[in-house]
Structures are given as C-alpha cells and as structure tokens.
N, C-alpha and C positions, 0 to 999 in steps of 0.2 A: 819623813812624813808621807810615806807612800800609803796608798790606799790598801787596806787589808780586806781580804775576802772573808765572807762568813763561811761557816762550815758547810751550809746547804749549797751555797754557790760553788764552792770547791768540789763538792760531790757531784753536782750536776754539770760541771765543766764550764760554768759561766765565769768568764774572766773579769767581768766588770767593765770591759771596754767594748766599744762597738766594733764589729767585724768589718774589715775593708772589703770583704767578699760578699757577693749577693747571688742569689739563685737565679741564674739566667733563664731557666725554664719557667719559673714563676712569673718573672717580669714579662717574658714573651707571651705567656698565657694571658696575663692581664691586658697587655697591648692588643692581643688578638680579640679578646672579648670587647674592648672599647671600640676597635675598628668595626667589629660586627654590629655593635649597637648603632654606630654612626651610619653605616650602610643601611641598616634596617630602617632607621628613622628617616633617612633621605628618600628611600624607596616608598615608605608610607606617605610622606608628604607629597611626593610626585603622584602617587595613586589618588590621593584626595584631590589634588589640583585637577587631574584629568577627569575625575568624576564630576567635579564642579563645572569644568569646561564643557563636558558633554551635556549636562543639564542646561547650561546657559544656551548652547547651540540649539537644543531641542526647544527651549522656550522661545527663542528668536524665530525658529522655523515655524512655530505654531501661531505666530502673530498673523494678523489679518493680511491676506494676500491682496495684490492689486485687483484681482477679479472679484473677490468677495467685497472689497471696499466699493468698487463700482456698483455692484448689486445692491449693497446697503444704501448707497447714496441715491440710487434710482428709487428704492422703496421710500426713502425719506422725502424725496421730491414729490412722489405720488401722494403721500400723506399731506404734504403742504398744499397740494393743488386740488384736493377732492373734498367733497362733503361726506360726512359720516355721522351716524347717530352715536353720541357719547352715552346718553341715557334717554331712551325713547319714552319711557313712562314719565320722566321729569321734563321732557321736551327740550333736552340739551343736545344741540347739534354742533358738530365740528365744521367750521367754515374753511374754505381755502384761504390761505394767508393773504393773498392779494385782496380778496373780498373783505376780509376783516380790517385790513389797513384802509380800504376805501371808506368803510363805515365810520371808522374812528376819524379819518381825515375830513369827512363831510360834516363833522360836528355832531353826529348822532350819538357819539360816545360809546362806551362799552355797554353791552346788554346787561340789564339788571335781572337778578333772580326774581322769578315770579313767586308771589305768596300763594301757596296752595291751601285754600280754606275749605 
C-alpha cells in the first residue's frame, strides 16, 4: 500500500515526500531581512523619542522665567493699586483693590450702574 506517484509528479521529480534539506542561503536571507527590519524599527522609534524629547525640552525652556514672572507680578500689583478709566464715557472707573474693599466693608455696598436717560 505504498503511495503511488502521478505521471506529472514523476516527470517533475517530485517524490511526494518532504525533503530533509533546505536552502541555507534562502533561510539566511530571510533572517537577514528580519534583522534589518528590527534594527530599522528600533532606530525609527529612537528617532521619534528623541524628537519628542527635544520638543518637550524646548517647551519647558520657553515657560515663563523667574525674571518675567517678577515683572508680570509687578504689573499686576500696579493694576491692583491704581485708579484707571475702564470706560470714561460711561463713567466706569477702576479702583485700587484696597479702596474697593474699604467701600464694601463700610457698608456702602457695590456701586450700582447708573441709568443713562
């Protein structure tokens, strides 16, 4: 009950059995391609990481510096301590914060909007 080969298989030299030999060059080439893909992928990931790290460092470097923070706070303190016209035509004035708190604490309440008739 052996296995019989067809006429086509016999002519093409196919024995019907798997060969115990393999092409070392082909296997080596496949392994080389896989190795190249792995190396390329890892280099690509490293490049993306470095690019993201450079952007993050640049973002952190552009954050407000202590000198600019001090300047900003000085400007804000000046605004809180000074009078200014908000809308001169409407008669709206900005008061120093201390003066506004004194007015509210004295029971005079918050200023009401005037009716312009």
